[in-house]
TINUDO-20128 format. One record per residue (C-alpha): residue number from 1; residue in three letters; chain; x, y, z. Coordinates in steps of 0.02 Angstrom, whole numbers. Layout:
<nodes>
num residu chaine c1 c2 c3
NUM ala A X Y Z
...
</nodes>
This chain:
<nodes>
num residu chaine c1 c2 c3
1 met A 9639 880 647
2 asn A 9771 831 520
3 tyr A 9913 733 563
4 glu A 10043 893 557
5 asn A 9915 981 675
6 his A 9922 826 785
7 ile A 10083 811 801
8 arg A 10114 1004 852
9 ser A 9965 1001 981
10 ile A 10078 848 1071
11 lys A 10183 976 1174
12 phe A 10037 1035 1248
13 trp A 9978 871 1328
14 ala A 10051 803 1521
15 glu A 10212 711 1484
16 asp A 10145 576 1570
17 asp A 10000 564 1434
18 arg A 10102 536 1292
19 pro A 10228 393 1298
20 arg A 10174 312 1143
21 glu A 10205 495 1059
22 lys A 10365 494 1115
23 met A 10403 326 1048
24 leu A 10352 377 891
25 leu A 10433 538 842
26 lys A 10588 523 944
27 gly A 10611 321 943
28 lys A 10610 199 1081
29 thr A 10774 252 1170
30 ser A 10702 413 1208
31 leu A 10567 331 1336
32 ser A 10627 294 1500
33 asp A 10586 130 1599
34 ala A 10434 194 1689
35 glu A 10384 256 1524
36 leu A 10409 85 1431
37 ile A 10326 -1 1568
38 ala A 10183 129 1554
39 ile A 10153 68 1378
40 leu A 10143 -86 1433
41 ile A 9985 -80 1553
42 gly A 9917 71 1451
43 ser A 9816 143 1599
44 gly A 9843 156 1804
45 asn A 9717 207 1909
46 lys A 9584 332 1965
47 lys A 9732 412 2053
48 glu A 9871 395 1955
49 ser A 9927 403 1766
50 ala A 10011 255 1686
51 val A 10176 345 1703
52 ala A 10154 390 1886
53 leu A 10108 183 1926
54 ser A 10248 132 1843
55 lys A 10352 247 1929
56 arg A 10304 193 2093
57 ile A 10314 14 2044
58 leu A 10489 50 2006
59 gly A 10524 134 2156
60 ser A 10470 14 2278
61 ile A 10618 -91 2197
62 asn A 10752 48 2195
63 asn A 10752 54 1992
64 asn A 10804 -128 1980
65 leu A 10733 -194 1814
66 asn A 10816 -367 1877
67 thr A 10710 -352 2030
68 leu A 10584 -314 1927
69 gly A 10588 -464 1826
70 lys A 10573 -574 1984
71 leu A 10414 -513 2015
72 thr A 10280 -623 2054
73 val A 10091 -576 1974
74 asn A 10048 -582 2139
75 asp A 10160 -476 2199
76 leu A 10120 -316 2066
77 lys A 9941 -351 2063
78 lys A 9980 -280 2246
79 phe A 9994 -104 2173
80 asn A 9838 -10 2146
81 gly A 9787 -1 1949
82 ile A 9877 -174 1901
83 gly A 9763 -317 1882
84 glu A 9827 -486 1816
85 ala A 9824 -443 1622
86 lys A 9944 -300 1682
87 ala A 10054 -399 1779
88 ile A 10077 -521 1651
89 ser A 10106 -414 1508
90 ile A 10247 -352 1622
91 ile A 10319 -521 1688
92 thr A 10319 -570 1493
93 ala A 10400 -401 1425
94 leu A 10544 -446 1562
95 glu A 10556 -638 1527
96 leu A 10567 -592 1325
97 gly A 10733 -481 1386
98 arg A 10807 -623 1484
99 arg A 10792 -742 1332
100 arg A 10865 -614 1231
101 arg A 11025 -583 1338
102 leu A 11015 -770 1362
103 glu A 11040 -790 1145
104 glu A 11170 -665 1150
105 ala A 11264 -765 1265
106 leu A 11268 -912 1167
107 val A 11382 -835 1045
108 leu A 11549 -893 1084
109 pro A 11670 -749 1078
110 lys A 11862 -712 1103
111 ile A 11913 -667 1286
112 thr A 12033 -506 1351
113 ser A 11927 -482 1515
114 ser A 11875 -523 1662
115 lys A 11742 -398 1608
116 asn A 11701 -497 1435
117 val A 11679 -666 1543
118 phe A 11569 -572 1665
119 asn A 11450 -512 1524
120 phe A 11473 -683 1427
121 met A 11398 -805 1585
122 gln A 11303 -657 1707
123 pro A 11147 -687 1589
124 leu A 11150 -887 1621
125 ile A 11207 -909 1809
126 gly A 11189 -717 1884
127 glu A 11018 -720 1944
128 leu A 10996 -905 1999
129 asn A 10944 -936 2154
130 his A 11057 -1101 2166
131 glu A 11247 -1105 2129
132 glu A 11318 -1180 1987
133 phe A 11490 -1187 1930
134 trp A 11532 -1172 1742
135 val A 11726 -1210 1656
136 val A 11751 -1128 1502
137 tyr A 11864 -1188 1382
138 leu A 11972 -1068 1257
139 asn A 12106 -1099 1136
140 asn A 12271 -1039 1112
141 ser A 12206 -869 1031
142 asn A 12065 -860 1211
143 lys A 11915 -917 1096
144 val A 11783 -985 1168
145 leu A 11769 -1183 1089
146 phe A 11643 -1227 1236
147 lys A 11565 -1192 1411
148 glu A 11499 -1337 1525
149 leu A 11377 -1336 1672
150 leu A 11507 -1463 1781
151 ser A 11391 -1445 1946
152 lys A 11257 -1390 2014
153 gly A 11227 -1365 2210
154 gly A 11107 -1286 2327
155 leu A 11135 -1102 2419
156 thr A 11290 -1165 2515
157 gly A 11387 -1252 2381
158 thr A 11423 -1350 2232
159 leu A 11545 -1503 2212
160 val A 11671 -1491 2077
161 asp A 11764 -1645 1996
162 val A 11956 -1588 1941
163 arg A 11930 -1752 1825
164 leu A 11802 -1712 1736
165 val A 11842 -1545 1700
166 phe A 12019 -1590 1626
167 lys A 11939 -1750 1525
168 lys A 11831 -1609 1424
169 ala A 11998 -1496 1426
170 ile A 12088 -1648 1326
171 glu A 11942 -1685 1215
172 leu A 11924 -1504 1139
173 phe A 12107 -1487 1136
174 ala A 12088 -1331 1245
175 thr A 12232 -1248 1298
176 ala A 12158 -1140 1447
177 ile A 11989 -1141 1547
178 ile A 11922 -1010 1636
179 leu A 11814 -1047 1803
180 cys A 11634 -973 1842
181 his A 11516 -981 1971
182 asn A 11374 -892 2057
183 his A 11352 -833 2215
184 pro A 11157 -836 2267
185 ser A 11176 -731 2416
186 gly A 11258 -603 2317
187 lys A 11411 -575 2418
188 leu A 11570 -555 2306
189 lys A 11708 -626 2455
190 pro A 11776 -797 2388
191 ser A 11765 -917 2514
192 met A 11899 -1058 2585
193 ala A 11827 -1176 2475
194 asp A 11829 -1071 2326
195 lys A 12003 -1023 2342
196 ser A 12047 -1211 2388
197 ile A 11959 -1273 2211
198 thr A 12050 -1131 2106
199 asn A 12208 -1204 2180
200 lys A 12181 -1367 2144
201 leu A 12125 -1352 1971
202 lys A 12279 -1239 1932
203 leu A 12400 -1367 2011
204 ala A 12309 -1515 1891
205 gly A 12315 -1397 1758
206 glu A 12497 -1361 1751
207 thr A 12547 -1563 1754
208 leu A 12439 -1553 1563
209 asp A 12487 -1401 1516
210 ile A 12329 -1321 1521
211 lys A 12299 -1151 1615
212 val A 12198 -1103 1740
213 leu A 12179 -932 1697
214 asp A 12040 -862 1796
215 his A 11886 -896 1910
216 leu A 11768 -785 1908
217 ile A 11625 -774 2057
218 ile A 11445 -707 1983
219 thr A 11317 -618 2054
220 glu A 11165 -498 1977
221 asn A 11262 -357 1942
222 ala A 11428 -393 1991
223 tyr A 11586 -519 1989
224 phe A 11750 -527 2064
225 ser A 11896 -595 1983
226 phe A 12020 -691 2053
227 ala A 12147 -649 1914
228 asp A 12112 -456 1936
229 glu A 12133 -485 2137
230 asn A 12327 -598 2086
231 leu A 12240 -748 2178
232 ile A 12285 -852 2038
</nodes>
């Protein structure tokens, strides 16, 4: 069969049998998440095609790719048709995607909204299972000069040294800072400790003429902005 006839015959194939061909003909963006995973695993099992198996895996985690990226080899091997090699292929692909987002976050942008801050910091702290407190230092044009991990803690919280925050700000000639920390619990509501440290840093910044523009609580898929909620 020549190539032209081959293309013409694709329309008669079962949809589940042709994710590779679909990518070649229509491009990668035309494929669903399940179809992309099907290409990774190559085949399904005796009862399911690769696409059907991929849909079942995604369905088990509410079609959340971030959750899929947290599954272990043993988690994936529980699905009939997924062996060690296929599980490793899935984990590897998602880890490459995570690292790509991390590299994008290393580009220092201009901050114009809380959403900018979330997009900037989420790849760094949004999926961690422990709490981290970061400070983003800005110049007078709200361009990022530097970002720094100030403290790292367990699920119960972090310790923040106000002196270290403003020592770095002075060294950088920063005119403003944005505070960020993650809540591994997924809860966005600020705690009394969150409000206290925000107020403490805001007051300290006023004496040095360094403004605390915002404090973001970041989770896997969402964020809480003190500035947006008029809490700062």
